Backbone bond lengths (Angstrom), bond angles and torsions (degrees), N, CA, C in turn:
res aa  C-N    CA-C-N  psi(-1)  N-CA   C-N-CA  omega(-1)  CA-C   N-CA-C  phi
1 M - - - 1.511 - - 1.466 108.33 -
2 I 1.289 115.47 135.11 1.433 122.80 175.07 1.532 110.06 -72.73
3 V 1.319 118.02 129.84 1.467 121.32 -175.18 1.459 107.77 -70.72
4 A 1.348 117.74 125.93 1.454 120.69 179.48 1.527 111.96 -104.78
5 P 1.352 118.40 157.95 1.401 118.10 -175.68 1.530 114.55 -67.51
6 D 1.387 121.71 -24.00 1.373 121.32 179.94 1.574 114.63 -65.90
7 S 1.357 120.14 -27.02 1.380 123.60 -178.76 1.541 115.37 -134.49
8 F 1.359 117.25 16.94 1.460 115.09 -174.23 1.474 113.72 -57.47
9 D 1.323 123.97 -38.83 1.391 127.16 -174.28 1.594 107.44 -63.05
10 H 1.205 117.84 -40.03 1.508 123.38 179.58 1.543 107.11 -66.42
11 Q 1.340 114.67 -46.70 1.487 116.58 178.50 1.484 118.37 -60.83
12 V 1.416 113.49 -31.89 1.390 118.09 176.51 1.638 107.54 -71.61
13 R 1.204 119.74 -37.10 1.438 126.07 178.47 1.558 107.52 -65.23
14 I 1.209 119.04 -45.87 1.485 122.24 173.57 1.453 111.00 -60.45
15 Y 1.318 122.92 -48.63 1.469 118.84 176.29 1.408 116.48 -57.60
16 R 1.353 118.06 -45.89 1.409 122.82 177.37 1.603 116.47 -61.43
17 A 1.257 110.21 -35.60 1.422 112.27 -178.01 1.609 112.02 -76.38
18 F 1.385 113.15 -24.17 1.475 119.35 -177.62 1.526 110.17 -60.92
19 A 1.208 119.71 -31.62 1.522 119.35 -177.51 1.422 113.68 -74.23
20 S 1.340 121.15 -32.31 1.358 127.65 -178.23 1.551 120.82 -106.89
21 D 1.321 110.36 -28.03 1.569 115.98 -178.45 1.548 107.33 -150.31
22 P 1.310 110.93 81.71 1.550 112.50 179.30 1.487 116.72 -55.14
23 A 1.347 114.12 -30.80 1.553 117.37 179.12 1.502 108.90 -67.82
24 A 1.255 120.58 -43.56 1.486 123.72 176.53 1.487 114.29 -62.21
25 A 1.379 115.79 -35.49 1.412 123.90 174.33 1.562 109.33 -64.51
26 Q 1.266 115.89 -48.51 1.513 123.39 179.02 1.541 106.78 -55.41
27 R 1.310 118.46 -54.07 1.516 122.31 -178.51 1.505 114.34 -53.75
28 H 1.343 110.53 -47.15 1.528 116.72 -178.50 1.612 105.67 -66.78
29 Y 1.286 119.03 -45.62 1.389 120.01 176.09 1.592 116.38 -55.79
30 E 1.322 114.00 -39.88 1.448 118.97 170.97 1.564 115.14 -63.68
31 D 1.329 116.10 -32.47 1.469 117.00 178.37 1.529 110.45 -75.23
32 V 1.349 118.65 -33.09 1.536 118.30 -178.66 1.510 109.79 -87.80
33 L 1.359 123.67 -18.08 1.450 123.53 -167.34 1.637 110.90 -63.99
34 P 1.298 121.53 -29.50 1.480 119.01 178.93 1.619 109.67 -63.01
35 A 1.249 112.65 -40.88 1.526 116.32 -178.42 1.581 111.62 -70.88
36 I 1.330 111.40 -34.52 1.492 117.08 177.22 1.514 111.12 -63.47
37 V 1.430 113.05 -50.22 1.459 116.10 177.32 1.488 117.29 -62.52
38 F 1.317 116.12 -33.99 1.503 121.33 178.64 1.609 108.52 -60.93
39 V 1.238 112.50 -51.66 1.577 115.24 -179.52 1.521 111.88 -68.89
40 M 1.320 120.16 -29.45 1.469 120.87 -171.53 1.478 110.76 -92.59
41 Q 1.365 119.02 12.87 1.422 118.35 174.32 1.589 115.41 -59.29
42 S 1.304 119.03 -32.87 1.380 127.81 178.47 1.552 111.71 -165.21
43 L 1.257 113.92 169.48 1.568 114.21 171.32 1.447 115.69 -70.26
44 D 1.244 115.98 -25.62 1.548 120.14 168.94 1.420 112.50 -62.74
45 A 1.431 115.10 -48.02 1.477 116.23 -177.04 1.550 110.37 -68.49
46 L 1.304 114.63 -30.34 1.464 117.68 176.86 1.487 112.01 -65.36
47 T 1.297 114.55 -49.13 1.515 113.52 -176.04 1.496 112.18 -78.33
48 C 1.301 120.69 -20.80 1.494 118.64 179.17 1.558 110.27 -87.11
49 Y 1.369 116.42 -49.21 1.395 121.23 -172.02 1.600 116.88 -97.62
50 G 1.364 113.02 -33.22 1.432 116.79 179.55 1.458 112.94 -68.44
51 K 1.364 116.91 -35.77 1.423 120.51 177.09 1.562 111.52 -68.24
52 R 1.351 115.67 -33.79 1.476 119.45 175.37 1.477 113.96 -63.11
53 I 1.410 112.18 -47.46 1.414 116.11 177.92 1.553 111.47 -58.01
54 A 1.357 116.68 -43.56 1.443 117.40 176.52 1.581 114.63 -61.51
55 A 1.299 113.53 -41.59 1.460 120.63 176.95 1.450 114.84 -60.72
56 W 1.389 112.22 -47.94 1.489 116.76 -177.14 1.593 111.71 -67.27
57 R 1.295 115.23 -35.13 1.427 121.09 171.35 1.606 115.14 -63.79
58 M 1.294 112.26 -26.74 1.433 116.88 174.22 1.497 116.10 -91.00
59 G 1.327 115.49 -7.67 1.460 121.38 176.66 1.472 116.30 95.01
60 F 1.338 121.37 19.80 1.437 119.65 178.60 1.455 107.46 -137.08
61 E 1.421 114.96 171.83 1.462 120.50 -175.90 1.632 107.91 -106.03
62 V 1.180 113.52 159.68 1.499 120.32 178.29 1.512 103.35 -93.36
63 R 1.358 116.72 128.09 1.448 125.67 -175.58 1.548 115.06 -99.11
64 H 1.350 112.82 -27.27 1.416 116.94 -175.02 1.600 110.12 -131.26
65 D 1.373 116.63 140.84 1.425 115.75 177.39 1.528 110.97 -113.97
66 R 1.346 113.47 153.84 1.412 121.68 179.31 1.564 99.14 -123.49
67 G 1.352 119.98 143.07 1.427 124.72 179.34 1.537 110.03 74.39
68 I 1.298 113.86 -131.59 1.453 121.60 -174.27 1.424 110.97 -72.98
69 A 1.336 112.67 153.82 1.491 122.24 176.75 1.576 106.15 -89.43
70 P 1.370 117.30 140.40 1.473 116.39 179.70 1.604 110.92 -64.97
71 S 1.361 114.65 150.70 1.338 123.27 170.15 1.550 111.67 -95.32
72 A 1.281 119.57 161.35 1.499 119.66 176.96 1.549 108.29 -64.55
73 F 1.314 122.07 -34.17 1.449 124.42 -179.97 1.439 110.25 -71.58
74 G 1.424 118.55 -40.30 1.433 122.22 -179.21 1.467 109.91 -68.20
75 L 1.425 120.39 -39.94 1.429 121.18 177.94 1.527 108.35 -63.41
76 E 1.345 119.86 -42.79 1.532 120.23 177.97 1.455 110.18 -58.53
77 C 1.305 121.21 -43.11 1.456 122.68 -179.30 1.530 107.73 -64.18
78 A 1.312 114.86 -51.24 1.539 116.86 -177.21 1.495 113.21 -57.82
79 R 1.307 115.28 -42.67 1.444 119.22 174.68 1.548 111.74 -58.76
80 R 1.205 116.98 -48.58 1.496 121.07 178.75 1.595 106.62 -57.02
81 F 1.186 118.61 -47.44 1.545 120.86 -175.43 1.516 106.84 -68.41
82 A 1.230 119.83 -40.38 1.455 122.56 175.50 1.554 113.56 -60.09
83 D 1.274 114.19 -43.73 1.515 118.92 177.81 1.476 107.64 -66.90
84 S 1.398 117.66 -38.47 1.561 115.79 -174.09 1.503 108.47 -73.27
85 L 1.328 121.01 -27.13 1.413 124.57 179.31 1.560 111.22 -79.16
86 G 1.317 116.15 -27.62 1.479 123.52 175.30 1.461 108.26 74.49
87 P 1.398 114.75 175.64 1.404 118.88 -179.89 1.568 112.15 -63.40
88 Y 1.370 115.05 158.57 1.452 114.46 177.93 1.541 115.64 -56.99
89 A 1.251 116.44 135.65 1.521 120.81 176.47 1.437 108.43 -86.53
90 G 1.292 115.20 144.19 1.421 124.10 177.79 1.428 119.68 -80.97
């Protein structure tokens, strides 16, 4: 999988854990997987909602859309995933 900005810090953590504790890596992957699946439904979902998840985790709003316009349901899902991923870890 190509590392995407919406969850790259979690993917780094999974990669690092895999070498020493595969079970911990698996648990963390399972925690992050719903957000990954949500944004990887299509390129439109990725550009519409994936960038919002990344932006919200960085503390700012998306001002311009490319492709599809977000739906209320999609925004609710994206916000929930952004909150579950938390702010970017350093």
